[in-house]
N, C-alpha and C positions, 0 to 999 in steps of 0.2 A: 540792444546795446552790446557793443563788442567789449568783452572782458579780457581778451587776450592782450597783454601789454605789448606783445611783439607784432600785433596786427598792423600797427601803423608803419612798420618797417617792411611789410610784405612786398611792396612795390619795388623795393631796393635790393631784394635778394638776388644773388647771382644764380644763373641757371642750375648749377649743381646744388646750391643751398635750397633752392625751391623744390627741386626733385626730391631731395632727402626729406624736407619738411612735409611734402605731399605723401610720401611713402609712410612716414611716421604717423601722419594723420589717419591714413587708411588702417594702420595697425591698431590705432586707438578707436576705430569706428567713428572718427570725428568728421562727419560729413560737412559740417558747417565750416570748419577750418580748411578742409580740402577745397570746398567751393570758393572760399576767399582767396586761396592760393592761386586757383585758376583765374579768378576774376581780376586779380591784381597783377597778373603776368603781363609784361609789356607786349605790345603788338607792333608788328613791323610789316612793311610791304616789300615783296621780293620780286625779282625777275628770275625766271627759270626757263630751262629748255622746254620745248613743246611736250606737254604731258602725254599727248597721243603717241609720241615716240618714246618718251622716258618711261612711262608706266609699263608698257609691254617689254621694253628692254630690261628693266630691272626685274620684272617678274620672271622673264625667261632666264635671266642670270641666276635667280634663286632656284628655279626648277632644275637648271643644269647643274648647279652646285649640289643639290640634293641627289641627283642621279650620279654625279661624280663620286660622292661619298659611298653610295651603294656599290657602284662599279669598282671603286678603289678597294673596298673590303673584299670583293670577289677576286680582284687581281692579287691581293695579298694572300688569299687562300691558295690561289694557283701557284704563287711563288713558294709558299710553304710546302705545297704538294711536290713541287719540283725538287726542293731541297730534301724532302723526305725520301723521294725516289733515288736521289743521287748520293745521299750520305748515310741514311739510316737503314734502308732496305737491303742494300748490297751486303753489309756486314752481317745482317740477320740471315740472309740467304746463305752466306758462307758458313755460318754456324750451323744452320740447318743441314747443309751438305755434309759438314764434318760428322754430325750426328748420324745422318743417313748412311754415310760410308762406313762408319764404325759399326753400325748395327748390321749392315750387310755382311761385313767381314766376320762379325761374331756368329751370324747365322750360317755362313758358309764354312767356317772352320772353328767350331767351338773348342776352346782349349788348345788352339793350335800352337800357342807359344809355351815355353817352359813354365811360365807362371799361371797357365790356364787362361791367358788372354790371347785372342787372335792377333797374329802379326799384321801390322799396318801395311797397306798397299802403298809402296813408295811413289808410284806414279800419281795416285790420288792425292797423297800428301803434297807432292810437288805442285800439282795443279791448284790445290787450296792455297798454298803459300804464294804462288804467283798471283792468284786472284786477290788475295789480301794485300799484297804489296802494291798491286795496281790500284786497288781501291784507296789505299792510304795516299797514293800519289795523285788521286783525282780521276782515275780511269775506272769506271764502274762496269764496263762492258764484260771483262773476264768473269766477274762475279755473276752477272746475268747468264752468261753462257754456261758457267759451271752449274748454276741452279737448273737451267733447262736440261742439262745432261743427266744430272743425278736426281733432281726432283721436279720433273716436268709439270706435275699437277700443282705443286706448291708455287712454282714460278708463274704458271699460268693464272692461278688464283690471285696472286699478288698483282700481276699486270692488269688483270680485269678489275680489281678493286681500285687501283690508281686511275685507270682509264674511266671508270664509272664516276668517281668523285670529280675528276676533271671535267667530264661532260656535263655534270650537274651545275658546276660553277660557271662554265661557259654558257649554259642555257639561261642561267639567271642574268648574266650580263646582257645577253641578246634580248631577253624579255624586257628588261628595264629600258634598254635603248628603244625597243619597239614601242613601249608606252610613250616615251618622249616624242618618237616619230609621229605619233598621232596628232601632235600640235605642230611640230616644225615642218612636216611635209605639207599639209594643207595650207598653213599660214604663210610659210616663207619659201616653200619649194626647196628646202634643205633637209638633208638627213640628220638624224640625231647625232650620229658620229661626227659630222662636220661641225655642228653647233657645239658639241662637247669639246672638240679640238680648238674651237675659237675661244671659248670661255676658260677652259681648264686644259691648257696644251699638253702638260705631261701625262695626264690621264688619257686624253684623246689619242696621243701618240701610242700609248701602251695598248689601247683598244685596237688601233689600226694595225698593230703587229700581230693580233690574234687571227687565227683562221676560224671564222664563225660560219663558213659555208657548210651546209648540211647539219648544223647544230639546231635541234628543235627548240621551240620557245615554250614557256609555261603560260598558257592562255590566261589563267587566273592572275598571275603576277603581272602580265602585260596589261590586262584590263584594269588592274588596281592602279598602276602608275598612269595609264592613259586617262582614267577618270579624274585623278587628282590634277594632272597637267591640263586637261581640258577645262576643268572648273576654274582653275586659277588664271588661265589664259583668257577665258571669257570675261572674268571679272576685270582683268587689267585692260581689256580692249572694249569694254562696254560702251565707252563714249565714242567709238569709231563710227 
């Protein structure tokens, strides 16, 4: 016997009311009410596009969106790295050069000035000022040249660090795309980059602008994405 006084209204609930009632029943562990909510839901007949086309299309769209999120994260890291190289590192290098120049002057002429401090090298000071002014104006090349002149090892280490991080991010992008390629290549004869550009144009265009030639892939990351993509694609096309 149904004791819920609202049960007779279940057939007339709106879709949103039914959904909320179903979730609340699950929260109460009320399986009987949940079953009645399902059983009293109106049924309809629908016309739809061919599922043999729609299912793989929708699955590929979801896979591509997941890849786009991962690739977008890496593109953001690359953008941050570029801003770091353009805006943060040059002032740091200038400060390091100032310290190195001052230390070299102290070592070369200790107590050279009347107050016991070495006189500054006007040429070095002028170069530092020019590099700083150029950096503030958006031109970071003088700062890099200054660092290479006075602190070649530091400048080289910074350049190697930035290049290494950039290469790792590019490798992750290429690896993720290679994973999706495992589906799009055999199934459609299309590259993952083209499929990405078709579904998510702004990310696809950003990837197309990258130079990935010679960038190595991470086999583990590639296989991880390839495995997920193959499994979901096979499920979507199981009725073919």
